[in-house]
N, C-alpha and C positions, 0 to 999 in steps of 0.2 A: 666652481662655486655652487652650481646648481645641485651637485650631489649632496651638499650639506644643508641646503636651504630648507627642504621639507622636514628632515629630522629636527632642525632647530625650531621651526614653527610649531611642530608637533609637541616638542618638549615644553615650549612656552605655554601652549594650550593646556597641557597637563598640569602645569604649575598653577593655573588659574582655577582649577576645579574646586579646591577647598575654600578659597575666598569667595567664589561665586555662591557656593552653598550657604556660607555664612551670611552673605549679603541678602540672600533670599529669606533667611530667617530674621536677620536684623534685630531691631529692638523689640522686646517682648515684655508684656506685663502679665503677671500671674496674681490672682486674688488669693490671699491667705485668710481663710475663714477662721473663726474664733475658737473652734474646738480642736483638740490636739491632733486627731487623726488627719484632719484636713490641713493643719499647719505643717505636719510632716510631709504630706503629699505635695504641697506647694514647694517646699524646700527641696524635696527629692527631685521634682521636675526641673527646678532651677539648675541644680547641679548637672543633670543629664543634658539639658539644653545648652548650657554654657560650655561645659567641658567636652561633651560629645558631639555637639552640632555647631558650636561656634556662635551661638546666639548671645545677645546682650540682654540680660534679664533683670527686671525690676519687680520686687515683691510689693504689692499694695494691700492695704487692709480690705477685707471683704466680709460680707454678711449676706444671709440668704436672699432676702427680697431686694435690697439695694443693689447687690451685685448683678442679679438677673436683670433688673430694670436698666442698669447702666450698659451691660453687654448688649441687650436687646435694642435699646433706643439710641445709644451713643457709640456702640462698637468698641467699648473699652471697659474693663481690661480684656486682653486677648484670650486669657484662659482662666477657668475656674477648675482647679484640679479635682476637688471632691465637692460636688454640688448635690445636695439632697433634693430630689425633684418633686416629692409628693405634694408640696405646697404650691407648686406652679405647673403641675402636669399639663393642664389644658393650654396654658399660655406657652409652655415650652413646645408642645406639639405644633402649635400655630407658628412659632418662631422658626422651627426646623422646616416645616412645610413651605414657608415663604422664603426660606434661604437666608434668614438673618443670623441664625446660629447653627452650629454643627455639634451633634452629640458624639462624644468619643466613647471610650471604654467604660463599662460599668466597674468603676475602680474598686468598690466594695463588692466583690464577686458574690458573697453570701447575702448581700443586703445588710442594712442596719436593723438588728433584731431587738425586740423588747419582749419581756415576759416575766414569769415567776420562776425562780431558780432555787436549787438546793445544792449543797456541796456534793461533789462526785463521790466522796467517801461514804456518804449516806446512801446515794443511789446504788453504789456497788454492794453495800451491805444489805440493802432492802430492794431486791430486783422487782418486787411487786409494786413499787412506787414509780410510776411512769407518767402519771397525770397529776394535775393539781388536786383533783378530787381524791385520788389515791393518797396524797400527802395529808389531806384534811381528815383522813381516818386515823391519823397517828399524831395527835397533839403532843404526846409524850416525847416524840423524836425532835420536836421543834420548840423547846421550852421558852416561854417569855422570860426576860431577864428579871422582871419585877414580881413574877408569880409563876414558878415552875410548874404549877398544877395546870396551867393553861398553855396552849400553843400560841405562837406569834407569827403573824404575817407582817413583814416590814414594808412600809409604804414608801413611795417616791418622795423626794424632798418637797417641802412646802412651796406652793405657787408654781410648780411645774404642772403641765397638763396631765402628765402621767399620774399625779396624785389623785386627780378626779377619776380617771379610768380605773385605777387600782381600787379605789374606794367603792366604785360601783360594781366591780367584779367580786370584791369581797362580799358585798350585799347580795349579788345574784347567786353566789355559792352558798348563802346562808351560813357562812363560816363561823359566825358568832354562836350559832346553835350547835356547832361541832367542837365547842370548847377552845376556840381561837379568838384572839383579840388582834385588832389592827393597830400596829405600832407606828405612830407618826414620828418619823426620823427628824424632820425639820430642816435638815441641810444635807448636801452631798457628803460632807465630811463625817457626819454622824451615821449616815447609811453605810459608808465604807468602813467605818470603825466597827459597826455591828458585825459585818462579815469577817473582818480581821479577828475579832474576839472569838467568833465561832470556830474559826480554823485553829486558832491558838489553843482553845480549850477542847477541840475535837467534839463539838456538840453540833446538833442540827441547826440549820438556818433556812428559812423560807421567806421569800419576798421578791419584790420587783427589782430588776436590773436590766441593763441593755448592753449591746456590743456593737462596735468595737470599743473597748475601754481598757485602761491599765489594770483595773481590778480583776477583770476576767483573764488577763495575762498572768497575774500573780496567783490567783486562786482558781483551782480547777472546779468549775461549777457545771451542773446539768440543768438544762432548761426543760421544764415540764410542759406537757400538752394540756390544753384546756378541753380537748375532746371535741371541739367544733372548729370550723374554719372562721376566717374573718368575715363578718357581715358588716359591710360599710354603711348600709342604711341604718342598721341598729346602732352602730358606732356613732353616727352623726345624730341620731334621734335621742340616744340615751347614754351609751357607754362613756362618751366624752363630755357629757353635760353635767355640770355640778348640780347636786340636789335631785337628780332624777329618781323618782319614787319607785319605779318598777323596772330595774335593769334586768336584762337577760344575759345568759352566759355568752361570751364572745371571746375572740382571740385578738391579740394586738396585730396591727398591720405591719408588714415588712416595709421599711423605708428604703427606697432605692437611691443610690448615689452614683452619679455619672460624672465624667469629665465633660465640660462644655467649652467650646471654642467659638469665637466670632468667625463669620464666613470669610472676612477679609484676611484674617490670619491663616485659617485652614487652607485657603486657596493659594497662598503664596509660599507656604512652608511645607511642601509635600512630605519629605522624610520625617519631619517632626510630627506632622499630622498622623502619619502612619504609626509612629510610636505611641501617640496619645490615644489612638484607637485600639491599641494592643495591651497597654500596661494596666494591670489590675492585681489585687491581692485578696486573700481570704481573711476572715476575721481572726483566725488563730494566729496568723503571721503578724498582723498589725497589732493584735493584743500583746504579743510578746515584745514588740518594739515599744509600744506605749508603756508597758511595765518597766522595761529598761530605762526609758526616759524618766519615769516617775521616781524610780528607786535612786537614780543618779542625779536627779534634779537638773537635767540637761535641756538645752533649747531644742526647738523644732529642727533647726539646721544640724545640730549635733546628732539628733535622733535619725535624721535622713542619712548622715554619713555612717552612723552605726549600721543602718540597714544595708547600705552599699558594701560595707566591709564584711558583713556577716551573712548575707543572703545572695551571694553571687549566683548560685544555682537557679535562683528565681529571676532576678532582674536582667541577667545577661541574655535571657531568651527574648526580651522585649526589643532589643536593639541589634543592628548589624555588628559583626565581630570587630570591625575597625572602630566603631563608636564605643563599644564596650571597653576596648583597650585604652582609648583616650581617657575615659572616665576613671578606669582603674589606675592609670598612671598619675592622675591628679590627686588621688586620695593620700 
């Protein structure tokens, strides 16, 4: 009997490995922020954690400041897949240093970028245009819809903070003296429509936009340089202040987005923590996924599944082979 006892016990121990790992992961809550890229990220992580690691995942509503406060003070939710940290940088540094929160991968590897853009077909046809000031030398290439004799700079939607900064940069560049007018788009839909018309008619377009977004997944755009770096003190003093009388030339800041975890979750779910410290994508990739979602009017969950089915070469590098095979088998 003894000759069979050790193998039997060993086999029983092996059979417990997967359930033990699942138990360590256990129940997990993930904050789904209100913007599309973060919603896709939350649903993507849900699928990986459930199908690959055996977790039981609940998606909860999230937003920037309330989610941070809840994770920091109450230890819930466990994960914020895409958290833009600029607004809480000092508080986050303190939370990480005192061990309340754990910072994972910089999920938006390029950062979230803002700026003034032109169609790539214009940039390719006019290699001398690489900066905003270069573009302002050519109002004829960016005609206003209501007056083709003038160039147009399309502003950010009304009541967004970027409307203020774009207005001040237009003023700092003295663009009105270079035969340009600032076009108030009023809404995200009207801003997007102006870009769509420019591409349909193969005419120039110049204005504010940001990434990652579906629009930049649909339309190939080139971001122009302002010729200077980001000056935070000037930004706070004037660039971002409505009605500032003497704005100076400045560049938009790069907003950084990381994955955040509570310490209690990160310390109990080692393999999952390792995944969340590795997983990230560039803007070109998530722009493509966002464009697919927008064109097909699909949910964040459907967009996450689309990502898993069409970008295996990327995401399979983030997890062990056995986890990747479990996820693939579930699709």
